[in-house]
N, C-alpha and C positions, 0 to 999 in steps of 0.2 A: 703645209699640206693639210687640208680640212679633212677630219674623220667623219665619215658618213655612217649613220645608224641603219640597221636592217629594220625595215618596218614590221617584220614579223618578230623581231626580238623585243618590241615595245609592249610591255605587260599591261599598259593601260587600255589597251584594245580588248583585253579579256576580262576586264573588271565585271561587267554585267553577267558574263558566264559564271564566274566564280561566286558571285552573289546568289545567282539562281541555284547553283549546286548546293551551296550552303543552307539555303532555304529549304530546298527539297530534303537535304539530309536531316535537318533539324526536325521537320515534319514527321519523317519516317521514325526517328528516335521517340518522338512524343506519342505517335500512334502505337508503338510497340510497348511503351511505358503503360499506356492505358488499357490495352488489351491483355497485358500480362496479369495472370490470375495466380493468387497465393491461397493455400489451404492451411488451416490451423489443425494441428494434431491434437486430438483429445483422447485421453485414455480412461476417462471416467466410466464409460459404458463398458469397456473391455474389463476394467477392474471390477465393476459391480457384477458382471457375468461371471468372473472367476470367483468372486467371494460367495456368490450365490450357489455356485457349483460345488465350493467347498462345504457350505453349510448344509446342503441337502445330503443327507446320509440315508441309506436305506436301513430301515429299522425292520428286522426280521419279525414277522408275526409268529408268536408262540401261543400254543394252546395251554390253558390252564389245567394242570393236573388236579383233579379232584380225588381227595382221599377217600377211599372206599371204607366207610365205617362198618365195623363188624355188626351183625345183628344183635339186638338186645338179648340178654339171657332169659330164658323162660321163666315165668312166675313161679314162686315156690308152692309145693303142693299144699293143699288146705290141711289145716291142723286136725288131728284126730279128735273125735268128739270124746268128752269126759265119760268115763265109765260110770253108769249109774248103777249104785248098789241097791238091790232089792232087799228090803228088810222083811223078815217073816213076821207074821202077826203075833207069834208068841214072845218076840223080843220086846223088852220094855225100852221106850225111848224117853229120855229125860226132857221134860218140857221147861221152858225158860219162863219165869214169872216176872212180870213188869208191874212196878209199883203204880198205884193209882195217885195221879198228880191233882185230881180235882179235890177241891177243899171241902170239908164237911160243913153242912149248914150251920151245925150247932157250934163249931168252933169260931171263936172271935178272931177278926182279923185286925191287927194292929196297923194303924194308919198315922204316918208322920204328921205333925202339926203343919198346916199350910199357912204360909206367911204372905200376906199381900204386900207387894212393893209399890210404894207411893211413886207416881210419876212426877218427876221434876218439872216444874213450870218453866217454860221457856222465858228467859230474861232477855228483854229487848233494851238495848242501850239508848242513850240519849239520841235524839233525831234532830238534825238542823231544821230551823223554821221553814227554809225554802222547799223541803220535800215532805213535810209532815202531812199525813193523810187528812187528819181533823185538827185544825189549829186550835191553840187554847182561846177560850172565849172571855173577852173582857167584860165586866159587869155592865149590863145595859145594852150590849150588842146583840143584834138578832139578824136572821136571814139565812141565806144558804152558805156554802163554804167560802165562795169568793167574797161575799158581803162580809162574813165574819173576819176573814183575814185583813180586808182593807179597814174594817171598823177597828180592829186591834191596833193596827198601825197608827191610825189617825189618834186613837185614844192615848197611846204612849206619848206621841209627838206633843200633844196638847198637854198632858201632864208634865212632861220635863219643861216646856217652854214657860209654863205657869210656876213651876217650883224652883227652877234653877236661878241662882243669883248671878245675873250677868255683869252686875257692878263689881264683883270680885276681881275680875281681870284688870280694871283700872286701879283697884286698891293695891294690886301686886306690882304695879308699874311695869306691866308688860308693854313692848314696843307696839305701836299701832298696826293694824292689819287684821286680816282674817285669821281666827284661831279655830282649831279643830280638836275635839275630844272623842276618842273611840271608846265605846262601853260595850262589854259583852257580859251577858248573864243568862241564867237558865230559869225557866218556869218549871219546877219539878212535877212529878207525877200526882202531886197533891194540889197543884196551883199556887205554891208559894215561890217567891223570888229568892233565888239562892245563886251562889258562886259568881258575885258581882266582881268584875275586873274592869280597869279602865287604863287609858294612856293619854296624857294630856302634856301641854307645855310646862306645867306647874304642878307640884304635889298637891297644893291646895285646891286646884281645879279637879284633880282627880278624886279627892275626897268629896267635894261637892257633887260631882257627877254621880259617884256611888251612893251618896246619901239620897239624891233624887230618885234613883232607880229602886232603891229599897223601899221607898215610900209608895211604891205601886201597890194597888189593892190586890187582894188575893183573886185568882181567876179560876175558871173551870179548866182542868188540865187538858192538854192535847192527846189525841189518841192515834195509835198505830196498830193496825190489824185488830181494831176493837179493843186495845188495852190502853191504859192511861200511862203515858211515857213522859219523860223529861224533854223539854224542847229548848234548844240552844238559840239565843236571839242576839243580833248584833245592832247597835245603834250608834250613828255618828251625830255628834252635836257640834253645831258651827255657830260662831258669833264673831262680831266685829269689835276691835278695840280701837277707840279714837284717840 
């Protein structure tokens, strides 16, 4: 016997309906989810208002009470005038005698001896050649200050070149090359050459340089503030050893 199905019991006939119902239901859920509104709870404004309310306090206005100072005491009454005694004409009054301090013209006045103090002359120390006001004058030099200065330097250099024994360096067996001697001396306030010192590679060269400088002629001394002073001078001597 063949079993026959009821056409109404076949669920495939309702497939489209179920699909439409599911679609509608999902749309409704999506719409409600979109339209749903949420609100964030904030408490900052409320807290600020509460804190401000707590900070604000009513400060009562008070009036400053001024102390009432008592009035100053009245000034003291003026002192009573001194009683002036009236002396009768018959009463004798002692007079005070004052000694005369004026000297008599006939009396001699003793005067202590007046001693005149001699003023010490200002001592000007030696002045370097670079800053001397008036340079020493080498014999035969003439002209203004600048010309006298240049002439002095030229004359000293020529004198050293003429008198210095340059062959001495070869005799001492010094190695070849350029040699240098530094000489310092002073032209004193009388124009003489003094305090001659030197520095050289060999002692014999020092002695030769000092000998040549001491042979310079006597000069007219330099002046500072119009007074003759000692002038310090430095001279380098260079020569080659072959």
